[in-house]
SERO-4910 file (N, C-alpha, C, O; in steps of 0.05 Angstrom, whole numbers):
BEGIN
 pado doro    nc1    nc2    nc3   cac1   cac2   cac3    cc1    cc2    cc3    oc1    oc2    oc3
  Met    A   -341    258   -260   -309    247   -278   -293    259   -275   -271    250   -268
  Leu    A   -303    293   -278   -282    323   -276   -276    315   -242   -254    307   -236
  Val    A   -290    317   -227   -288    312   -197   -270    296   -193   -248    301   -183
  Leu    A   -277    271   -201   -255    245   -198   -229    237   -193   -216    223   -178
  Arg    A   -227    261   -225   -198    254   -239   -181    283   -231   -156    282   -235
  Ser    A   -190    303   -221   -190    325   -203   -172    315   -177   -149    322   -172
  Leu    A   -190    293   -158   -184    290   -134   -161    269   -145   -145    266   -127
  Leu    A   -157    257   -164   -135    230   -166   -108    250   -171    -85    244   -168
  Phe    A   -118    272   -178    -84    275   -195    -79    300   -168    -56    308   -170
  Asn    A    -92    311   -149    -86    327   -127    -72    305    -98    -58    312    -79
  Leu    A    -84    275   -109    -67    249    -89    -48    255   -105    -30    266    -92
  Phe    A    -40    252   -134    -21    245   -133      8    266   -133     31    256   -131
  Phe    A      5    284   -135     10    312   -131     25    314   -110     48    321   -107
  Tyr    A      9    308    -95     20    313    -65     46    286    -55     69    287    -46
  Val    A     28    264    -64     52    244    -52     72    251    -67     91    254    -51
  Trp    A     81    255    -93     99    259   -114    120    277   -101    143    272    -96
  Thr    A    108    293    -98    125    328    -77    138    315    -60    162    315    -62
  Ile    A    124    298    -38    134    297    -12    158    266    -33    183    267    -29
  Ala    A    152    255    -41    176    228    -52    192    240    -62    213    232    -52
  Val    A    195    256    -78    214    277    -96    228    294    -67    252    298    -67
  Ile    A    216    301    -48    228    317    -35    246    300    -12    266    311     -2
  Leu    A    237    274     -6    242    249      4    278    246      3    297    244     19
  Val    A    275    245    -33    301    232    -48    322    248    -52    344    239    -59
  Leu    A    318    279    -47    338    303    -61    342    316    -35    348    340    -37
  Val    A    342    307     -9    345    316     19    368    300     28    382    309     45
  Pro    A    373    280     20    414    272     14    425    284     -5    447    293     -3
  Cys    A    407    287    -34    432    299    -41    450    323    -37    472    328    -46
  Met    A    430    341    -17    436    366     -8    477    357     -8    493    364    -25
  Leu    A    478    350      3    518    338     15    526    327    -14    541    308    -13
  Leu    A    518    334    -40    530    344    -62    541    367    -67    526    386    -61
  Pro    A    568    375    -79    566    405    -84    544    416   -103    524    405   -112
  Gly    A    553    443   -108    536    448   -123    503    455   -132    491    451   -111
  Asp    A    488    461   -147    452    459   -137    441    447   -172    419    453   -181
  Arg    A    465    427   -191    446    421   -212    442    387   -198    431    374   -215
  Val    A    446    377   -182    426    354   -174    395    357   -168    377    344   -179
  Ile    A    390    382   -144    371    392   -138    350    393   -164    329    381   -168
  Leu    A    366    415   -183    362    427   -207    342    412   -226    322    416   -239
  Ala    A    367    386   -218    344    360   -238    330    349   -224    316    332   -236
  Gly    A    326    350   -198    294    342   -187    275    353   -192    254    341   -198
  Gly    A    279    387   -191    265    402   -200    256    392   -229    233    383   -227
  Leu    A    264    390   -249    254    370   -278    241    353   -274    217    354   -282
  Leu    A    251    331   -261    235    307   -255    212    314   -244    191    311   -257
  Trp    A    211    324   -220    190    334   -208    159    347   -225    136    343   -220
  Gly    A    176    369   -253    150    377   -268    139    362   -287    115    359   -291
  Arg    A    166    347   -303    162    316   -311    138    306   -307    120    304   -324
  Gly    A    139    299   -280    117    274   -268     95    289   -264     74    278   -273
  Asn    A     91    314   -253     75    326   -249     46    328   -283     23    321   -287
  Leu    A     69    343   -300     67    344   -329     49    312   -337     32    309   -354
  Leu    A     59    294   -319     50    269   -346     29    264   -332      9    260   -345
  Ala    A     29    263   -301      3    257   -292    -12    260   -298    -31    244   -299
  Leu    A    -13    296   -307    -43    316   -312    -57    299   -342    -78    287   -343
  Arg    A    -38    304   -363    -37    284   -379    -52    268   -383    -70    269   -401
  Leu    A    -44    238   -359    -55    215   -366    -87    210   -340   -108    198   -339
  Ile    A    -74    226   -324   -104    233   -315   -125    259   -313   -147    254   -302
  Cys    A   -122    279   -322   -143    300   -333   -151    310   -355   -169    326   -362
  Gly    A   -126    290   -372   -129    306   -399   -118    343   -412   -124    360   -429
  Met    A    -96    337   -391    -86    365   -394    -58    372   -401    -39    377   -386
  Lys    A    -60    373   -439    -30    382   -445    -20    415   -440    -27    437   -430
  Val    A      4    401   -454     21    427   -456     27    431   -484     32    412   -499
  Glu    A     28    462   -493     45    463   -514     62    487   -514     52    509   -513
  Trp    A     82    485   -515     99    509   -513    113    522   -540    128    510   -555
  Arg    A    105    547   -544    108    561   -565    137    580   -567    147    584   -544
  Gly    A    150    589   -584    168    610   -591    193    597   -572    212    613   -573
  Phe    A    198    578   -558    238    575   -545    257    578   -563    280    580   -554
  Asp    A    253    577   -594    259    573   -611    280    611   -609    303    615   -619
  Lys    A    262    632   -595    275    653   -587    285    656   -569    283    681   -567
  Met    A    297    649   -551    301    648   -524    330    643   -520    341    621   -522
  Pro    A    345    677   -512    373    682   -520    385    658   -496    371    652   -476
  Lys    A    410    649   -501    423    646   -491    442    657   -463    445    681   -462
  Gly    A    453    640   -443    469    657   -426    437    659   -404    416    646   -404
  Ala    A    447    682   -387    425    691   -377    413    714   -388    421    730   -406
  Ile    A    385    711   -369    366    722   -382    340    735   -365    336    720   -346
  Leu    A    326    751   -364    301    764   -341    285    749   -348    283    746   -373
  Val    A    270    737   -333    244    714   -355    221    731   -335    223    733   -311
  Ala    A    208    738   -346    175    753   -338    163    743   -353    166    742   -377
  Ala    A    146    734   -339    127    711   -339    102    716   -326    104    723   -302
  Lys    A     67    712   -341     50    715   -340     45    696   -321     54    674   -326
  His    A     25    699   -286     26    674   -268     -5    675   -267    -18    695   -258
  Gln    A    -17    652   -276    -48    651   -260    -46    619   -241    -58    607   -223
  Ser    A    -35    617   -249    -37    587   -227    -11    568   -217     12    573   -225
  Ala    A    -15    548   -203      6    543   -186     18    528   -212     43    527   -209
  Trp    A      9    514   -237      9    500   -254     56    516   -259     76    503   -255
  Glu    A     55    529   -264     76    544   -281     96    539   -255    120    534   -261
  Thr    A     91    541   -233    116    535   -219    127    516   -214    147    514   -199
  Phe    A    116    494   -229    128    462   -229    143    461   -258    167    459   -265
  Ala    A    122    464   -270    121    452   -305    149    472   -313    171    461   -317
  Phe    A    146    496   -313    173    509   -317    190    493   -307    191    486   -330
  Phe    A    201    484   -299    225    467   -300    236    451   -321    260    446   -325
  Val    A    212    443   -337    221    426   -361    232    437   -382    245    424   -399
  Pro    A    227    470   -384    232    485   -406    262    504   -403    278    510   -420
  Phe    A    259    512   -372    286    528   -364    293    510   -342    283    504   -320
  Arg    A    323    502   -360    343    484   -341    352    481   -308    352    465   -289
  Arg    A    363    520   -320    375    526   -295    357    552   -271    372    569   -262
  Pro    A    333    552   -265    323    565   -264    329    585   -240    354    587   -242
  Ala    A    324    594   -226    322    616   -202    310    637   -198    321    659   -198
  Tyr    A    276    632   -192    257    637   -180    262    655   -152    270    646   -130
  Val    A    254    683   -158    242    691   -139    219    689   -121    197    692   -131
  Tyr    A    220    686   -105    202    669    -78    213    689    -51    230    705    -46
  Lys    A    191    675    -38    183    690    -15    185    677      1    174    655      5
  Arg    A    207    694     18    223    681     42    212    666     56    223    644     53
  Gln    A    193    665     73    174    650     80    179    619     68    192    607     85
  Leu    A    175    606     50    181    585     44    201    578     46    205    556     36
  Ala    A    221    588     57    242    574     64    247    555     91    260    535     98
  Tyr    A    231    572    100    220    552    131    204    532    137    199    523    159
  Val    A    192    523    106    188    509    109    199    473    113    208    467     91
  Pro    A    201    453    128    225    439    134    224    423    109    202    421     99
  Leu    A    242    412     99    253    401     92    263    413     50    284    413     37
  Phe    A    224    423     43    224    436     20    248    458     13    265    458     -6
  Gly    A    243    476     35    261    502     51    292    494     45    307    510     34
  Trp    A    298    472     51    321    467     50    334    465     14    355    477      8
  Leu    A    322    453     -2    314    444    -23    316    478    -47    326    484    -69
  Ile    A    303    489    -29    298    524    -43    330    528    -43    343    523    -63
  Trp    A    342    537    -18    369    538     -5    387    537    -24    398    554    -38
  Lys    A    388    502    -19    409    495    -41    408    489    -56    423    471    -62
  Ala    A    382    504    -83    381    502   -114    393    532   -111    398    537   -134
  Arg    A    399    552    -97    406    590    -96    378    600   -113    376    621   -127
  Gln    A    360    584   -110    343    604   -113    339    631    -92    352    632    -71
  Ile    A    316    660   -101    321    684    -97    308    693    -75    306    717    -83
  Pro    A    294    694    -49    285    704    -30    287    736    -33    303    753    -38
  Val    A    252    733    -24    242    769    -11    245    778     -2    221    780      6
  Asp    A    259    794     13    257    794     48    227    809     46    217    819     26
  Arg    A    214    807     76    198    831     76    211    844     93    229    839    110
  Gly    A    191    874     80    207    901    106    191    924     79    174    916     63
  Gly    A    198    940     80    197    968     62    214    955     44    232    938     45
  Lys    A    192    979     15    201    983    -16    230    962    -20    232    940    -31
  Gly    A    247    977     -8    272    995    -12    290    961    -11    304    952    -30
  Val    A    284    946     18    290    924     30    277    903     14    291    884      8
  Ala    A    265    904      9    251    887    -20    267    880    -35    278    858    -34
  Leu    A    269    895    -49    276    912    -79    315    897    -77    324    882    -94
  Ala    A    331    906    -52    350    897    -53    360    871    -51    382    862    -59
  Ser    A    333    854    -32    352    833    -26    343    811    -55    350    788    -61
  Ile    A    327    827    -69    318    811   -102    338    815   -113    350    795   -121
  Ala    A    351    840   -118    371    847   -136    398    829   -129    411    815   -145
  Ala    A    401    831   -106    426    815    -94    430    794   -105    447    791   -122
  Gly    A    410    772    -97    399    744   -106    406    736   -142    421    720   -153
  Ala    A    388    756   -149    393    750   -185    414    764   -194    422    758   -217
  Glu    A    425    779   -183    455    791   -195    476    761   -200    487    751   -219
  Arg    A    473    753   -170    492    719   -162    476    696   -184    484    672   -185
  Ala    A    460    704   -197    446    682   -218    449    695   -243    455    683   -264
  Ala    A    446    720   -243    455    722   -281    489    712   -279    498    695   -295
  Ala    A    500    719   -267    537    724   -268    534    692   -266    556    684   -274
  Asp    A    519    671   -260    520    650   -273    509    638   -303    524    621   -313
  Gly    A    500    641   -309    492    653   -332    464    632   -333    457    617   -351
  Arg    A    450    636   -303    426    625   -295    394    641   -315    400    661   -328
  Gln    A    372    635   -316    346    639   -322    330    654   -301    315    640   -287
  Val    A    330    674   -296    316    699   -274    298    690   -277    294    690   -301
  Met    A    276    678   -259    244    687   -255    227    693   -242    221    682   -220
  Ile    A    213    717   -256    195    728   -236    170    732   -252    169    739   -276
  Phe    A    152    728   -238    126    741   -242    120    764   -239    116    769   -215
  Pro    A    116    787   -256    114    807   -246     91    825   -239     92    850   -242
  Glu    A     69    810   -229     48    818   -220     53    805   -194     37    813   -176
  Gly    A     72    785   -184     74    781   -155     61    754   -144     69    739   -126
  Thr    A     33    751   -165     13    742   -151     -1    718   -164      4    721   -188
  Arg    A    -13    699   -163    -31    694   -191    -52    713   -196    -55    732   -179
  Arg    A    -70    711   -222    -85    725   -224    -92    719   -239    -80    714   -260
  Ala    A   -127    718   -232   -153    710   -245   -160    713   -280   -159    735   -292
  Val    A   -166    683   -295   -158    690   -327   -178    724   -336   -203    728   -334
  Gly    A   -160    738   -343   -189    757   -354   -191    784   -337   -208    801   -342
  Ala    A   -165    788   -309   -163    793   -291   -154    829   -299   -148    832   -322
  Ala    A   -154    856   -281   -130    863   -298   -116    860   -293   -114    841   -277
  Pro    A    -85    880   -305    -67    867   -297    -55    885   -277    -59    910   -277
  Asp    A    -38    871   -256    -20    894   -240      4    891   -235     11    877   -216
  Tyr    A     21    903   -250     51    898   -253     64    912   -230     57    935   -222
  Lys    A     84    897   -218     91    906   -187    132    929   -207    143    928   -229
  Phe    A    138    943   -185    166    944   -193    185    932   -205    198    940   -224
  Gly    A    186    907   -188    211    900   -190    218    888   -203    242    884   -205
  Val    A    196    873   -221    212    868   -254    225    885   -269    243    874   -283
  Thr    A    220    920   -271    229    936   -285    261    938   -264    282    939   -277
  His    A    263    938   -242    288    938   -227    304    917   -230    327    917   -219
  Leu    A    298    903   -241    313    882   -240    326    880   -277    346    870   -287
  Tyr    A    300    896   -287    311    891   -316    342    920   -315    365    914   -321
  Glu    A    335    942   -307    347    959   -293    384    945   -286    403    941   -301
  Arg    A    382    943   -264    408    927   -249    421    899   -269    444    898   -276
  Leu    A    395    872   -278    411    865   -285    432    872   -318    455    863   -322
  Gly    A    423    883   -328    428    896   -360    418    862   -374    419    855   -350
  Val    A    412    844   -384    416    824   -398    380    821   -415    358    832   -409
  Pro    A    385    806   -431    363    811   -448    330    802   -416    332    786   -397
  Cys    A    312    814   -422    286    795   -409    271    782   -428    267    796   -447
  Gln    A    260    758   -429    242    746   -444    210    748   -434    208    732   -416
  Pro    A    194    755   -437    169    757   -434    153    723   -436    162    713   -457
  Val    A    141    712   -429    129    690   -433     94    689   -425     88    695   -402
  Ala    A     79    684   -439     49    691   -431     32    667   -431     33    653   -451
  Leu    A     24    662   -420      2    629   -425    -26    631   -417    -38    653   -417
  Asn    A    -36    606   -409    -58    613   -408    -74    595   -382    -98    596   -376
  Ser    A    -51    577   -370    -53    570   -354    -78    562   -332    -82    540   -321
  Gly    A    -90    587   -329   -126    589   -304   -139    579   -316   -160    574   -305
  Met    A   -136    571   -343   -173    570   -357   -169    532   -346   -188    517   -344
  Phe    A   -147    526   -343   -139    500   -336   -140    491   -311   -157    475   -302
  Trp    A   -119    502   -295   -126    510   -264   -127    523   -241   -108    529   -227
  Ser    A   -147    528   -239   -156    562   -238   -143    563   -207   -143    542   -193
  Arg    A   -131    591   -197   -115    583   -171   -138    585   -145   -128    584   -122
  Lys    A   -169    587   -147   -182    582   -127   -197    561   -128   -219    563   -117
  Ser    A   -188    531   -144   -200    505   -145   -190    490   -149   -170    490   -162
  Phe    A   -206    463   -135   -190    434   -139   -187    431   -171   -164    425   -178
  Ile    A   -202    435   -187   -213    422   -212   -185    428   -232   -172    448   -229
  Arg    A   -182    412   -247   -159    403   -272   -177    401   -290   -196    384   -290
  Arg    A   -174    419   -308   -194    419   -338   -170    396   -357   -145    392   -353
  Pro    A   -187    385   -374   -169    379   -389   -173    400   -413   -190    418   -415
  Gly    A   -151    394   -433   -149    420   -451   -115    413   -457   -103    392   -453
  Thr    A   -106    441   -468    -77    443   -471    -73    473   -466    -85    493   -472
  Val    A    -44    467   -447    -52    492   -432    -17    507   -455      5    497   -459
  Leu    A    -32    539   -466    -12    550   -480      6    564   -472      0    583   -456
  Val    A     32    560   -482     55    585   -465     70    594   -491     75    574   -505
  Glu    A     75    606   -498     86    626   -524    105    652   -498     99    669   -481
  Leu    A    133    638   -512    161    665   -506    153    682   -523    143    674   -544
  Leu    A    153    716   -517    151    729   -541    177    734   -554    196    719   -556
  Asp    A    176    767   -568    212    772   -574    223    784   -541    211    795   -523
  Pro    A    248    777   -545    262    784   -529    256    810   -527    248    821   -547
  Ile    A    261    826   -499    267    858   -494    288    856   -496    301    840   -483
  Pro    A    299    875   -517    338    884   -511    338    890   -484    317    898   -474
  Pro    A    361    886   -469    373    909   -450    377    935   -452    378    943   -475
  Gly    A    380    951   -434    378    976   -446    362   1005   -452    371   1028   -457
  Leu    A    335    993   -448    309   1001   -455    303   1034   -430    309   1029   -407
  Pro    A    295   1058   -433    287   1066   -408    267   1054   -390    244   1050   -398
  Pro    A    276   1047   -361    260   1038   -346    226   1040   -360    215   1021   -372
  Asp    A    210   1069   -356    183   1065   -365    178   1046   -392    166   1025   -392
  Val    A    189   1056   -412    191   1044   -446    191   1009   -435    173    992   -438
  Phe    A    214   1006   -424    206    984   -421    180    970   -399    176    947   -404
  Ala    A    168    979   -382    149    972   -361    130    962   -389    126    940   -399
  Glu    A    119    996   -397    102    997   -412     92    971   -433     70    961   -437
  Arg    A    127    964   -447    126    955   -472    114    910   -457     95    895   -462
  Leu    A    138    908   -441    130    878   -432    102    879   -413    100    856   -405
  Lys    A     81    895   -403     55    897   -390     42    894   -429     35    871   -435
  Ser    A     41    906   -441     26    909   -461     34    889   -482     17    887   -500
  Glu    A     54    874   -486     57    856   -498     48    817   -483     38    796   -488
  Val    A     54    826   -472     49    794   -448     14    806   -449     -6    795   -458
  Glu    A     14    818   -443    -27    825   -434    -35    816   -464    -46    794   -461
  Ala    A    -34    823   -493    -38    813   -511    -29    798   -514    -42    797   -535
  Ala    A    -16    780   -515     -6    752   -521    -25    733   -501    -38    713   -509
  Thr    A    -25    743   -476    -41    719   -458    -71    730   -470    -85    717   -454
  Asn    A    -83    740   -480   -116    755   -493   -116    724   -516   -128    703   -517
  Arg    A    -98    738   -528    -98    720   -547    -99    687   -544   -117    673   -553
  Leu    A    -82    682   -533    -83    653   -527   -115    642   -505   -126    620   -510
  Ile    A   -122    657   -487   -141    658   -478   -178    652   -506   -202    645   -505
  Ala    A   -158    662   -525   -186    670   -537   -188    644   -564   -206    641   -581
  Glu    A   -158    627   -559   -146    607   -583   -171    590   -566   -192    582   -574
  Ser    A   -159    588   -539   -170    556   -527   -203    560   -524   -218    541   -526
  Leu    A   -212    588   -519   -236    584   -521   -256    575   -545   -277    562   -543
  Ala    A   -241    586   -568   -257    575   -594   -253    546   -598   -264    535   -617
  Arg    A   -238    534   -581   -223    512   -590   -251    499   -567   -247    475   -565
  Gly    A   -264    503   -559   -290    495   -540   -266    486   -508   -275    478   -486
  Glu    A   -240    489   -513   -224    482   -489   -228    506   -460   -236    529   -464
  Gly    A   -219    496   -430   -215    516   -398   -233    525   -393   -251    511   -384
  Gln    A   -234    544   -394   -257    558   -378   -238    595   -375   -216    604   -368
  Gly    A   -270    606   -390   -255    637   -379   -261    652   -364   -269    648   -342
  Pro    A   -257    678   -380   -259    698   -350   -294    695   -335   -317    692   -344
  Ser    A   -281    696   -309   -307    695   -292   -319    716   -284   -340    715   -271
  His    A   -305    741   -292   -333    766   -290   -317    790   -310   -329    811   -315
***
């Protein structure tokens, strides 16, 4: 039954994604990015609803009363593809840092461009950091949430942390609060499996980190607080008998 439900959701996911894209492409003729971002919200809500109805996978959002108003740097744990669409629900004006190659995907890439997301240019470290900073500064000036996964890619549940310098660079350049986010989505939607497990994904906003800290102090605080909270959320779900724990 778990396999069948997972297959049904995966089918829904691709059909729903294509449908949303086809509806939004004509909307690119409209000024601004708000309609496209609203489409992202619709995409996220549809997928979360389907996960709950088909797979029994729910979500519990915690600590969103802590989130500062206005422009912020959101630094989130990244365990699954789940957060790439789910975060459109609580974060209404996100500007994701993403690999520029995605911009070349037909139709989907056009929407990323229209939504003014933040591409990362391939090349040397300096080139990549400059491209991220330029897009992030424009997004922050517009009062948006700059979204970055500090480890750069999905990490397995329980894997040793691997935080990159990019998040620290943005923290220095933007001069806005950093909003750390812990989660345990990989217990229910792992990065190398099509199985979607029942249970409740836990997402928790931690205390915001104020701007102006020394870079090394910020980097250590971000990593230690996000990793401690993520481990706590994993333990909480395991105590409930939900999800799949570390495999190593």
